[in-house]
N, C-alpha and C positions, 0 to 999 in steps of 0.2 A: 713436739716424737710423739707418735703412732704405735705409744707402747713400746719400739723399738725393741725386737728381741725379748720383751717382756718375760711372754712364758717361756719363755726356752730362758730363759737366766734363771726365773724360778723353778724349773725344773734341773736346770744345770747346778746348781747350790745346794740341790737336796742329797749329793750324792761328791765328794772326795773333797769336802774344804774341813776335813779337821782342824786343821794348821789353827782354821780362825776361833776354834772355840774352844777356851783352854778349860782343860780341869782344874781346880786349884787344890793343893795340895791336902792331906788329910787329917792334916793338923788344924785348920780353918774349923772342919766342921757342921756337920746340918744342925739348922737352924733349930733351934729348941723348941722342943713340941707343943706349942701354946696353941698353935693354929692347925687342922688337919682340914683338908678340903679333899674332895673327890669327884671327878671329871665326868659326868653321865651323858652329855647330849655335846652335838660337835656340830654349828652350822653355818652356811655361808649364803647369804643374801646380795642384791648389789643393791646399791641405794643410789637411786637412780639423779642424773643433776644436770643443771646447767649453765655456762660458764655467761657471765655478762659481755662478752665481746666471743665473736669466732676465731675457733685457731688461722690462723691464713698459715701461707706457705710457708717452709721452711728449706733449711738445703737440699732433705731431699723427698718429703710429703707434700701432699699439693693438699690443699682449703679440705679442714679437717669439720668446720660449721662448728654448733654450738654447744654439742652433747659430750658429755661427761660421766662417769661410770665409777665410784667407788666401793670396790666389793668389802663386804663389813663378815668379817668371821667374828662369830660368837662362841664362846667356850664358857657352857653354862656348868654349872656343880651341884649339889646332891645337896647341900645347903645353904643352893635359893642365891648365890653369886655369879653374875656372868662379867667375863672381859670381852674385850672386843679389839679390834687391830681390822687393819688393811690386808688382804691377801690374795695374791694372782698364783697361788697354785693348789696341787691338786687334796683332793681326801683323802690318795695315798699317803701323805706326809703329816696329816692330820692324825688322822684312825689310831695310831697308836698310843694317843694321848688318854683314848678313853678309860676308865678304871682307875688313871695315878689320879696322886697327890703333886700338886706343881709344886707346892713346898718342896715335896725330895731331887726334884730336877736338879735343884742348885747348891751349891756352897754358899752356906752364906756366915756374916759377921755380923752376930746381931740381927739387925732387919735390914742390910747390907750384902745384896749379892755379890760373890766375888767371882763366879764363873761356876761352869755345869758339872756335876757333881760326873765323877770319870765313867758310870756304867750310863748315864744318860747322854754322853758326849754324841753316839751317832743318831741318835733320835733329834738335837737339836740342831746338828748337822741338817739335817734333813729337811725337817720347819721352816727354815730361812725366812722368812720376815714374820712368821706366824707368833713367834715370842712376844711381841706387841701385843699381840691379847693375851697371855698370859700373863705377864707384867700386872698391864692393866685390872687383870682378875687380882693378884696379889695385894696389888696397892690398895684395892679394897677392901679386903680380907686384913689389911695391916689398918687401914688408916691414914694415908698416905700418900702423897704426888707418887708417879713412878719415876722422878726425879731420885728421889729422895731413899728408893733402892737400888738407882746405878751408882750412887756413891757420894762424895762432898760436893757440896754446891763450889762452883770457881768465879758464878755471874746473877745475877740476880735475875737477868734478863739477857734474850738470846739476837742477835739482827736478822730481818727478815728481806730478802730481795724479792722483787716481781719481775715475773721470766716471762710475760704476757704480752712483751714487743715482738711479731715472729714479723712474718713482710707483707703488711698492709698495702707495700706500694703494687703490689701483685695482683690485689684481689678486682673481680670484674667488678660493671657496673650493678647488676643483679648482684655480686656479692656484699656492694656496700650498702645495700641497701636497708632503712632502718639501725645502724651502727650506733653505737649508746654515744660515739666519741666524735659523730660526726653530726653538724648540725648546717643544713644549709648545702649549696651545690657542692661537689666533691674540688678537691683544691686544684688546679691544672698541673703543678710539682709536683709527680708520686711518691716523693720522698717528705715529701709534708702529710702523705698519710699516716707513717710513719711518727711525726714530730705531733701531729692533730691526738693521738691516742696518747702519747708522752704525757700529755697537758692533761691530759683528763685522767690517768695515774695518776697523777700529782694530785689531783686535786678527791683522791679516794679515799674513804678514811683508814682508820689506823695510820697516815702519815707514812708511809715507808717511801723513803727518797733512793733509793737502791734500787737500779734497773738492768734488766739484762734483754739483750737486742742479739734477736735473731741476725746472723750471714752468712753467706756462702751459696750467693743468687747463681751460679754457671749453669745448672742442672736447667733456669727456666729464662736465660737472657742468651742474646744471640751467639757472646761468647765471653771467654772469661771473663777480657778486660774489661769487656761494656759491665760484668758483675762485681769486679772488682773496685772500675767507679763507683757502682752504685752501694756498696756497703759502704766504701768510705762516706759518699753523703750525706748515705741515712746517718749515718752516725753522728755527723756534724750538724743536720737536720738538728737532732733529736737533741744533744749540748745548748744548742742555742738556745732550746724551747724550755731545757730542764735546770737554764742555770751551771755554775760553777759548782756550786755546794754538792749539789747529786753525782751522787756514785752511780758509773755506769760500766757493763762488763760486757761481751757479745759472747755469741755460742757461734760457733762456726759449722758444726754436727758434720764434721770431715767433710763440709761442703769444699773445702782446699785441697784436698787431696792429690786431683791431681795435676797443683802445681803447689809443690808442697812453698819451696821457700816466696806465693805470695803473700804470706801468711806475716812474712817479715817487712814486705813490701806496707801489706795493710796496717801493721801495728805506728811505723813510720811515720806514714801520711796522715793518720790519727794520733800524732803525739800530743798535738795543743789537747785533744781533748779530755786528755789524764784517764785513760781506762785503767780499772781494774786486777779486769783477767781479759785473758783471752781461752777460753774452753772447745774441746774436740776441734780445734781447726784440722787436724788431718788425725787419719789413724797413727794411733801413740803408738805402731810398730816401727813407723820410721823414726827408726830415736837419734841418726847422724844428722837427718833434716830436724829435729827440734833441737837437737842442740844447736846447730845452726843459726834457727834464728834465736835461741834465744841468746846466743853472742854477740849477734846484732844490733837485738836491742838492750843488753846490756851498753854494749859498745856507745850506743847512742843515749845515754843516761838512760833510758828508760826501766822502769820500774815494774810496768807491767808484768802479771802473773800468768805459768801457764797451768791450765787444768783440765783435768782428765780422767778418765775410770769408770762412765756412767753403765756401759754396756757389761761390763766383766760384774760375776759376781764376788763381793766384797771389794769392787772397785779395783783399781790399778795395781796390776800383776807385782807380785815383788820382786822379782827380777828388772821392772820397770819401773819401780817406787824407789829403788836404790840408786839408781840410773846417775849419777852428776855431772853439772856442765864446770866447767874449768878453764879459766883460762887465764890472762895477764891480768895485773892488777890482785884487786882482791874477789877478782869469780872463782869461789868456789861453794856451791849453791844446788839443792837438789833441781835434776831437770826438771821434775812436773811439781810443780807449787802447791799443787790443791788436789785431792785426792775426792770423788764425788761416784763412791757407790751408792748406788738406789736405794732410799728409803725403804722402801716396802717388799724387797725382796733380799734383804739386807739384815734388816732386823738390830736388835740391842746388843747382844752379846758377844755376834760377829761384826758391831760397827763399833763399838767402842773396843775390841782388840784392833779393826785396823789406825783407828786412830793413837792408841800409842804407837802401832808402827810406824806410822804416821812420820809422829813427834822424835822419834828414833832418825829419821830422817832429815826432820827441821820442814817439813811438809805438813800443811792444812788439812780440815775434813770438811766438805761444805756437799751434804748430800744430794744427792738428784732427786726430784721427787714429781714429777708429772701431774697438772689434772687431780691433784689427791687433798685434798683437806686433812683427811687420818694421817698421809706421811706429814704433812706440817707437823699436824700437833705432836704425832710422835717425835722429829726430830725437836721439840720444843726443848723437851726432858733432856735427850742423849745433850744440845750444845748447853745446857748449864750446872753438867758437869764435863765435861772434854775441856780441860786447858786449850787445846788447841782446834777450836771452833772455829769457823769462816763465816759463813752464811747457811742461812736455813730460806729453803726457794718456797713460795707462795706464787698464787694465782689467781685469776680473778673465778674461776669453778665456785660453783654454790649447790651445798646439796641439803633437801627440805630435813631428809631424815636424819641428820649430826646435828645436836646443839651441843655448843663447844663452851659452855660456863665456866669450865675450866680454864680459860684463855682469857688475855687480854691483847691487846697489840695498838699500842702509841707509839706515837716516834717512830715508828719504821722497827720497832724492837717489841719481840715478845715474852710476856713472864704469866704465869702460873695466877691462879688466884688465889688457892687451897685447897683444891676439889679431889677428893682421892682416884688415887689410879690415873689413867690418861687424862679423864676431865672431862670426856664427851660422853652425853648419851644418847638412848636412837629415842627417835619417834617413827612409831611403830607402824604409824598409816603411809608413812612414805617410805618402807621399803620396797621391794621387787619381793616375789615369791620364791624358794629356796631352789640353790645350785645343788646346793647334797645338803643332808640330814642327817646326822650317825647317831648313834646311840644305841648305849652302854645295853 
């Protein structure tokens, strides 16, 4: 994804979403005054990065190459502490933090945040994902990982998936030069390009065995039928390569919007490949079509889930999240099984509220996170305390400026090492110059 609508999402998230940031009853009380901080400087610096493999086309975007960037928000205090996080918003949203004590932004129960203080709800709404940096700051001040500020842990590690499988079959000969997963000549069958990359991902450190495959090739092929056939063939080739124990899901990036019911055709044709989920097959506003697709899946005995929500601030809108799919027999379930708010434009307070809302509807959360390591690390903390957490999204992007000693990824699961705050430190020499720099 080419940061699709991401800046727009960040701007939109700055207004009109008070429902996502709950103010907690005054009886909970503010945290005891053992700590006091004052924010004196806020700056944003790019952390240039590179992917180990290029971003090939997806349903809507062409080849995007190797370049990656994590914009690092740095919130500093007069006491010498600094919190960091990924931030795609404007200085106008974070500027009002200058001079404030971050402890006073939240209601506390002991050392656990229970929500925003009533008078700071508008400010926290406007911050979008910038509250990750605030929580990093608070965690360092309290000597605790962020997860322990968010609530009691419900698991000791979080399952991760790799979303690096794009449409490698569409790469040109020039774009195939030097690929890490291609040794020797290119395969004659184009779908084998994706399978080759899947084999390479299997051998990567961390032991991730859950992969997402991009589908929806209609924009790039001579007909929708040809694109559908290629999507089916790619999934089959990847399944043959990774074996039955690897978990697979697909992401259509709305590429099936011209023919929504083809999503059911795809699902039935790949039934033997046992997909976990189909993400964003077409615009989620097509509720009737989504319901028909899901009924066909369940009638065929397929348990594949429907996922969506990345392009909306805070994930799937509440009215759509409440839609249900009801049918003969035992079918009575949410229309969308997995909500995917973007991690870096949603932030912790709103994400946890979204997760609670999802739980009420029987849905899980698996936040969207494209080309960002800071987003992945932030997800791990939230996943440790969220009962209805599905998966955390990672990819092969690398950022020399980010040193993540606070994390271990083993056997496809990410866990914390005990480092305070987010668990990431900065290598200053690898950061770019400030995009903005605000001081009190």
